[in-house]
Wavefront OBJ file of the C-alpha trace (Angstrom):
o trace
v -5.336 -12.244 -3.814
v -8.821 -12.608 -2.971
v -10.004 -12.722 -6.891
v -12.682 -15.390 -6.283
v -13.986 -14.681 -2.560
v -14.534 -10.653 -3.724
v -16.470 -11.714 -7.080
v -18.541 -14.054 -4.681
v -19.174 -11.905 -1.882
v -20.325 -8.647 -4.723
v -22.832 -11.175 -6.059
v -24.124 -11.753 -2.413
v -24.829 -7.862 -2.016
v -26.017 -7.444 -5.111
v -28.626 -10.243 -4.414
v -29.664 -8.182 -1.593
v -31.172 -5.096 -3.621
v -34.677 -3.726 -3.329
v -35.132 -5.274 0.059
v -36.422 -2.827 2.425
v -35.290 -4.608 5.556
v -32.870 -7.584 6.312
v -34.841 -10.566 7.858
v -33.833 -13.863 8.767
v -35.818 -15.167 5.337
v -34.216 -12.919 2.748
v -30.540 -13.048 4.259
v -30.622 -16.895 4.781
v -29.512 -17.120 0.982
v -26.913 -14.517 1.570
v -25.462 -15.904 4.434
v -24.971 -19.500 2.909
v -23.350 -18.111 -0.111
v -20.803 -16.560 2.014
v -20.257 -19.707 4.102
v -19.501 -21.490 0.770
v -17.317 -18.449 -0.675
v -15.560 -18.247 2.533
v -14.902 -22.340 2.364
v -14.046 -22.191 -1.202
v -11.612 -19.512 -0.452
v -10.072 -22.135 1.913
v -10.823 -20.531 5.102
v -10.555 -22.652 8.058
v -14.347 -24.207 9.199
v -14.160 -23.119 12.770
v -12.998 -19.505 11.196
v -16.158 -19.501 9.068
v -18.102 -20.824 11.459
v -17.506 -17.676 14.121
v -17.480 -15.350 11.200
v -20.739 -16.523 10.079
v -22.504 -16.604 13.076
v -21.349 -12.881 14.299
v -22.622 -11.680 10.570
v -25.882 -13.212 10.622
v -26.981 -12.270 14.715
v -25.857 -8.441 13.367
v -27.631 -8.618 9.930
v -30.933 -10.058 10.936
v -33.404 -6.957 11.615
v -30.867 -4.537 10.714
v -32.819 -1.418 9.596
v -31.525 0.150 6.265
v -30.725 3.853 6.034
v -32.540 5.811 3.485
v -29.387 6.445 1.939
v -28.163 2.959 1.732
v -29.370 -0.109 0.310
v -29.631 -3.613 2.262
v -26.510 -4.874 0.268
v -24.530 -1.915 1.378
v -25.665 -2.686 5.069
v -24.958 -6.111 4.934
v -21.470 -5.417 3.118
v -20.690 -2.860 6.079
v -21.287 -5.499 8.371
v -19.516 -8.119 6.787
v -16.488 -5.543 6.193
v -16.555 -5.039 10.214
v -16.492 -8.819 10.759
v -13.825 -9.745 8.253
v -11.904 -6.863 9.940
v -12.276 -8.375 13.296
v -11.290 -11.916 11.924
v -8.199 -10.703 10.324
v -6.879 -8.706 13.829
v -8.725 -5.592 13.958
v -5.894 -2.883 14.594
v -2.561 -2.689 12.844
v 0.062 -4.348 14.589
v 3.470 -2.590 14.441
v 6.969 -4.315 15.630
v 7.980 -3.962 18.964
v 11.367 -2.105 19.615
v 10.583 -0.915 23.255
v 13.748 -3.149 24.642
v 17.448 -2.860 24.973
v 19.102 -2.681 21.621
v 19.873 -4.869 19.680
v 16.078 -5.697 19.227
v 15.791 -9.462 17.919
v 13.717 -10.405 15.392
v 13.321 -14.276 15.064
v 11.818 -15.587 12.110
v 10.057 -19.361 12.058
v 8.397 -21.425 9.569
v 8.837 -24.514 7.269
v 11.099 -24.575 4.593
v 10.018 -23.008 1.219
v 7.668 -20.582 2.984
v 9.959 -17.888 2.155
v 12.151 -16.874 5.363
v 15.213 -16.053 3.742
v 13.772 -13.533 0.919
v 11.942 -12.538 4.164
v 14.570 -11.549 5.998
v 16.236 -9.338 3.846
v 12.684 -8.091 2.852
v 12.219 -6.830 6.946
v 15.753 -5.615 6.972
v 15.384 -3.131 4.144
v 12.003 -2.199 5.542
v 13.551 -1.414 8.664
v 16.292 0.709 7.265
v 14.196 2.660 4.892
v 11.237 2.904 6.588
v 11.598 2.633 10.490
v 15.193 4.366 10.226
v 16.780 1.369 12.259
v 20.437 -0.388 11.602
v 19.633 -4.099 11.038
v 21.408 -6.925 10.872
v 21.263 -10.124 9.125
v 22.088 -13.882 10.370
v 21.378 -17.190 8.803
v 20.934 -20.175 11.446
v 20.197 -22.767 9.132
v 23.018 -24.719 9.088
v 21.637 -27.855 7.578
v 21.459 -25.755 4.056
v 24.639 -23.943 3.361
v 22.987 -22.192 0.141
v 20.614 -20.822 2.685
v 23.272 -18.868 4.213
v 25.049 -17.834 0.906
v 21.436 -16.654 -0.052
v 21.090 -14.306 2.703
v 24.651 -12.977 2.281
v 23.757 -11.766 -1.289
v 20.892 -10.351 -0.226
v 22.462 -8.617 2.631
v 24.945 -7.288 0.218
v 22.347 -6.138 -2.097
v 20.525 -3.963 0.363
v 23.671 -2.988 2.211
v 22.992 -4.365 5.663
v 25.586 -5.958 7.825
v 25.527 -9.868 7.937
v 27.163 -12.236 10.381
v 28.782 -15.532 8.747
v 28.893 -18.782 10.647
v 31.937 -20.788 11.253
v 32.142 -24.764 10.493
v 31.038 -26.523 13.526
v 28.957 -23.920 15.109
v 25.434 -24.908 16.416
v 22.341 -22.674 15.680
v 22.620 -21.497 19.221
v 26.501 -20.782 19.016
v 25.754 -18.603 15.760
v 22.905 -16.474 17.503
v 25.295 -15.855 20.436
v 28.005 -14.662 18.478
v 25.661 -12.689 16.256
v 24.263 -10.919 19.201
v 27.539 -9.769 20.413
v 28.414 -8.621 17.195
v 25.363 -6.608 16.834
v 25.846 -4.701 20.031
v 29.567 -4.346 18.966
v 28.348 -2.250 15.604
v 25.969 -0.610 17.205
v 22.836 -2.566 15.154
v 19.338 -1.569 16.235
v 17.898 -5.002 15.130
v 19.218 -8.298 14.767
v 16.869 -10.492 12.145
v 17.532 -14.575 13.219
v 16.543 -16.412 10.160
v 16.101 -20.014 11.431
v 15.917 -23.494 9.686
v 13.123 -25.188 8.236
v 11.816 -28.427 7.046
v 9.717 -29.667 4.657
v 7.461 -30.774 7.393
v 7.084 -30.232 11.112
v 9.350 -32.249 13.366
v 9.891 -32.266 17.133
v 13.438 -31.299 17.048
v 12.816 -28.151 15.009
v 10.347 -26.876 17.454
v 12.948 -27.895 20.170
v 15.825 -25.880 18.498
v 13.595 -22.891 18.042
v 12.621 -23.126 21.803
v 16.066 -23.305 22.743
v 17.048 -20.506 20.455
v 14.026 -17.914 21.862
v 15.089 -19.076 25.416
v 18.732 -17.845 24.727
v 17.978 -14.689 22.670
v 14.891 -13.371 24.184
v 13.555 -11.967 20.874
v 11.358 -8.974 21.008
v 9.657 -10.152 18.245
v 8.840 -14.007 17.063
v 7.118 -14.143 13.729
v 5.970 -17.045 12.298
v 6.665 -17.101 8.203
v 4.005 -18.558 6.430
v 3.289 -19.547 2.332
v -0.398 -18.006 1.959
v -0.669 -20.755 -1.033
v -0.140 -23.386 1.244
v -4.056 -23.612 2.285
v -4.929 -26.125 5.107
v -1.303 -27.061 5.425
v -0.697 -23.813 6.254
v -3.337 -23.196 8.771
v -2.214 -26.645 10.313
v 1.690 -25.554 10.565
v 0.287 -22.180 12.160
v -1.192 -24.040 14.926
v 1.708 -26.140 15.727
v 4.330 -23.258 15.876
v 1.557 -21.165 17.791
v 1.301 -23.767 20.222
v 5.040 -24.392 20.605
v 6.359 -20.324 20.558
v 5.100 -17.410 21.935
v 4.323 -16.016 18.590
v 3.780 -12.432 18.431
v 2.833 -11.565 14.785
v 2.573 -13.461 11.343
v 4.308 -12.632 7.840
v 2.364 -13.968 4.820
v 4.706 -14.765 1.609
v 3.534 -14.847 -1.819
v 0.202 -13.532 -1.602
v 0.573 -11.889 -5.131
v 0.462 -15.682 -6.456
v -2.686 -16.592 -4.012
v -6.345 -16.025 -5.537
v -7.814 -17.405 -2.778
v -6.522 -15.584 0.353
v -8.084 -18.305 3.097
v -5.091 -18.479 4.978
v -4.775 -15.030 5.828
v -8.333 -14.838 7.029
v -7.271 -18.143 9.161
v -4.191 -17.615 10.696
v -5.257 -14.901 13.185
v -7.630 -16.611 15.010
v -5.689 -20.119 14.943
v -2.397 -18.598 16.201
v -3.875 -15.439 18.454
v -1.226 -13.431 16.670
v -1.649 -10.920 14.206
v -0.794 -10.659 10.939
v 2.186 -7.972 10.671
v 3.349 -7.928 7.250
v 2.612 -9.139 3.564
v 5.410 -10.484 0.888
v 4.795 -9.772 -2.292
v 6.966 -10.834 -5.550
v 10.607 -11.898 -5.477
v 12.152 -8.327 -5.060
v 13.495 -7.182 -1.788
v 11.054 -4.342 -1.739
v 7.989 -6.450 -2.058
v 6.866 -5.978 1.764
v 3.719 -4.174 2.893
v 2.320 -3.608 6.484
v -0.640 -5.415 7.065
v -4.024 -3.468 7.946
v -6.728 -5.403 8.775
v -9.507 -2.695 7.888
v -8.027 -2.161 4.429
v -7.585 -5.609 3.455
v -11.223 -6.309 4.647
v -11.917 -3.369 1.944
v -10.029 -5.155 -0.694
v -11.471 -8.402 -0.203
v -15.264 -6.697 -0.538
v -14.101 -5.232 -3.632
v -13.585 -1.673 -2.407
v -9.977 -1.099 -2.811
v -7.361 -0.086 -0.595
v -6.641 3.453 -2.196
v -4.968 4.398 1.259
v -2.107 1.850 0.793
v -1.945 2.584 -3.030
v -1.441 5.899 -2.817
v 1.401 5.472 -0.217
v 3.004 3.105 -2.670
v 2.739 5.123 -5.570
v 4.751 8.345 -3.291
v 7.370 5.905 -2.492
v 7.903 5.032 -5.710
v 7.120 8.121 -7.902
v 10.180 10.706 -8.543
v 8.232 13.761 -6.802
v 10.925 16.015 -8.123
v 10.577 14.864 -11.966
v 6.645 14.776 -11.296
v 6.879 18.593 -10.124
v 9.234 19.386 -13.215
v 6.595 17.931 -15.517
v 3.472 19.774 -13.859
v 5.354 23.218 -14.166
v 6.281 22.504 -17.888
v 2.602 21.854 -18.419
v 1.260 24.690 -16.374
v 3.853 27.238 -18.336
v 2.725 25.911 -21.429
v 5.861 23.973 -22.422
v 5.473 21.141 -24.594
v 5.708 17.535 -23.420
v 8.670 15.851 -25.076
v 9.959 12.454 -25.229
v 12.478 12.978 -22.016
v 9.175 13.417 -20.042
v 7.648 10.322 -21.826
v 10.660 8.216 -21.080
v 10.719 9.329 -17.241
v 6.822 8.522 -16.981
v 7.363 5.170 -18.780
v 10.258 4.401 -16.471
v 8.221 5.086 -13.560
v 5.762 2.895 -14.360
v 8.432 0.297 -14.757
v 9.344 1.108 -11.277
v 6.225 0.626 -9.637
v 6.836 -3.278 -9.657
v 4.228 -5.275 -9.046
v 1.066 -4.360 -11.451
v -1.536 -6.851 -10.159
v -0.624 -5.809 -6.652
v -1.470 -2.264 -7.150
v -4.514 -2.994 -9.500
v -6.173 -5.144 -6.502
v -6.044 -2.115 -4.460
v -8.367 -0.069 -6.621
v -12.255 -0.286 -6.352
v -12.530 -2.089 -9.935
v -15.849 -3.002 -10.857
v -17.265 -6.394 -9.996
v -16.354 -7.582 -13.779
v -13.128 -6.618 -13.595
v -10.384 -9.133 -12.782
v -7.067 -7.309 -11.384
v -4.772 -10.239 -12.481
v -6.352 -10.570 -15.756
v -6.233 -6.798 -16.224
v -2.115 -6.780 -14.920
v -2.064 -9.235 -17.972
v -2.716 -6.744 -20.540
v -0.008 -4.386 -19.405
v 3.067 -5.092 -21.509
v 5.673 -4.196 -19.493
v 8.129 -5.854 -22.498
v 6.650 -3.048 -24.525
v 7.089 -0.230 -21.783
v 11.034 -1.517 -21.783
v 11.092 -1.490 -25.501
v 9.719 2.156 -25.989
v 12.266 2.780 -22.998
v 14.830 1.710 -25.433
v 13.741 3.458 -28.243
v 14.140 6.992 -26.450
v 17.261 5.953 -25.423
v 18.620 5.506 -28.878
v 17.551 8.987 -29.894
v 19.903 12.185 -29.449
v 18.857 14.802 -27.039
v 17.806 17.322 -29.733
v 15.184 14.639 -30.911
v 13.973 13.961 -27.694
v 13.312 17.414 -27.510
v 12.066 18.140 -30.810
v 10.436 14.832 -32.131
v 9.487 16.343 -35.242
v 12.798 16.742 -36.586
v 12.503 12.659 -36.761
v 12.441 11.917 -40.105
v 13.148 8.884 -42.178
v 16.655 8.275 -42.044
v 16.709 8.973 -38.323
v 14.142 6.402 -37.462
v 15.998 3.952 -39.001
v 19.294 4.921 -37.185
v 17.049 5.000 -33.788
v 15.385 1.538 -34.497
v 19.085 0.148 -35.115
v 20.402 1.370 -32.096
v 17.032 0.030 -30.265
v 17.275 -3.293 -31.840
v 13.766 -2.651 -32.844
v 11.897 -2.514 -36.270
v 11.296 0.640 -37.699
v 7.297 0.460 -36.953
v 8.001 0.359 -33.294
v 9.285 3.740 -33.613
v 6.734 4.948 -35.588
v 4.207 3.482 -32.945
v 6.118 5.027 -30.362
v 6.179 8.696 -31.910
v 2.444 8.344 -32.667
v 1.475 7.490 -29.092
v 3.841 10.257 -27.925
v 1.765 12.641 -29.970
v -1.389 11.851 -28.560
v -0.010 11.715 -24.860
v 1.358 15.467 -25.884
v -2.117 16.673 -27.112
v -3.774 15.122 -23.750
v -0.983 16.713 -21.698
v -1.792 20.096 -23.621
v -5.564 19.981 -22.453
v -4.195 19.037 -18.707
v -2.067 22.419 -18.866
v -4.943 24.305 -19.887
v -7.399 23.514 -17.182
v -8.355 20.016 -18.695
v -7.182 18.235 -15.547
v -10.274 19.164 -13.737
v -12.331 17.847 -16.572
v -10.595 14.757 -16.676
v -10.950 14.177 -13.176
v -14.649 14.647 -13.573
v -14.935 12.254 -16.283
v -12.962 9.776 -14.067
v -15.581 10.090 -11.145
v -18.624 9.269 -13.727
v -17.005 6.164 -14.459
v -16.309 5.182 -11.312
v -20.157 6.001 -10.241
v -19.142 8.875 -7.755
l 1 2 3 4 5 6 7 8 9 10 11 12 13 14 15 16 17 18 19 20 21 22 23 24 25 26 27 28 29 30 31 32 33 34 35 36 37 38 39 40 41 42 43 44 45 46 47 48 49 50 51 52 53 54 55 56 57 58 59 60 61 62 63 64 65 66 67 68 69 70 71 72 73 74 75 76 77 78 79 80 81 82 83 84 85 86 87 88 89 90 91 92 93 94 95 96 97 98 99 100 101 102 103 104 105 106 107 108 109 110 111 112 113 114 115 116 117 118 119 120 121 122 123 124 125 126 127 128 129 130 131 132 133 134 135 136 137 138 139 140 141 142 143 144 145 146 147 148 149 150 151 152 153 154 155 156 157 158 159 160 161 162 163 164 165 166 167 168 169 170 171 172 173 174 175 176 177 178 179 180 181 182 183 184 185 186 187 188 189 190 191 192 193 194 195 196 197 198 199 200 201 202 203 204 205 206 207 208 209 210 211 212 213 214 215 216 217 218 219 220 221 222 223 224 225 226 227 228 229 230 231 232 233 234 235 236 237 238 239 240 241 242 243 244 245 246 247 248 249 250 251 252 253 254 255 256 257 258 259 260 261 262 263 264 265 266 267 268 269 270 271 272 273 274 275 276 277 278 279 280 281 282 283 284 285 286 287 288 289 290 291 292 293 294 295 296 297 298 299 300 301 302 303 304 305 306 307 308 309 310 311 312 313 314 315 316 317 318 319 320 321 322 323 324 325 326 327 328 329 330 331 332 333 334 335 336 337 338 339 340 341 342 343 344 345 346 347 348 349 350 351 352 353 354 355 356 357 358 359 360 361 362 363 364 365 366 367 368 369 370 371 372 373 374 375 376 377 378 379 380 381 382 383 384 385 386 387 388 389 390 391 392 393 394 395 396 397 398 399 400 401 402 403 404 405 406 407 408 409 410 411 412 413 414 415 416 417 418 419 420 421 422 423 424 425 426 427 428 429 430 431 432 433 434 435 436 437 438 439 440 441 442 443 444 445 446 447 448 449
């Protein structure tokens, strides 16, 4: 997300280098370029106008500190105003109500409400230590109920089915009773949508809201829908008391205009970002971190949090202990590292959180990571005996042939893997002898630190 916008804004900052003071004359072009970049990113025009006015007012006449360049001052101002436009502070979910807290999801058909309902349930279960329950109120699309039930089974969360002839209001009322009976903390209502906005849909949502008194009414919107998403957000915001927004399909949106528009047009904060099709593809929305990502400064805090959740700490500590004791990095260790890389999921999303150089595109970099190759390498190692994994030097020609046949791959792939392991083994050996410090120093130099 934000690939094009990030590139343009970094170019603007670069154009201000060498200036001793930001004046109306030398900032005029920069402000114009920022305005064009925002409009090209599909940010709503009224939002662009307000943001640009604030940036211009603060930037003109801003003195440059001795340790900073004018471009950095401008970026700092822009970052603060982007953060303000995105909502300022991180907004959490409201649970200070008598359980079960009702989460009502609203939005147009195709926005990803049903998948988002399951993602929220899993997030509540794993991150908030809550007991969620799911129910589908989409009586017009039986497939929607089946999809949500399958997802509920997958994440092991209770699901309340409806009976033929029941109205959405009947289902919601029955689900509330069932949630209280089972001691659920949160009841997530997945409502019906339409391909376009219709008054009867809004009437149904108003009726459900009045009957269930939701603690949260979340507008689920497809971030790739551009101005249509902004228009829908305005309509839903006028009809319902929205408490938050969930942006979906953010991994496929290179512009990001909806993220910058929806907060101001609805008055409701963005609370979550949905990425990928997996049920674990949901992250809390942090306005300041997102502003840093837009400006190419990365989001290292979110990246660290994500890695901590996905990396097997016990295996990592075991590997560190082996290296410190001088024991070798064997093929089982390599398989663990490859498996953890595969477990990271959305590589592009992770790369976007890194402060990459201006000429490096996260999506292009992600395409260069061949997950299929990683899977093939794991298959090769799985075809080996425990002894072969521990002592790779014992793998001779006949063993290579057997391993290749077992993995269903050519023997050249086995040779390539063994060569790669040898290189990694040498690198790990250096780390075990204090080479980690030199490696980190080298990486710091590459990043300009």
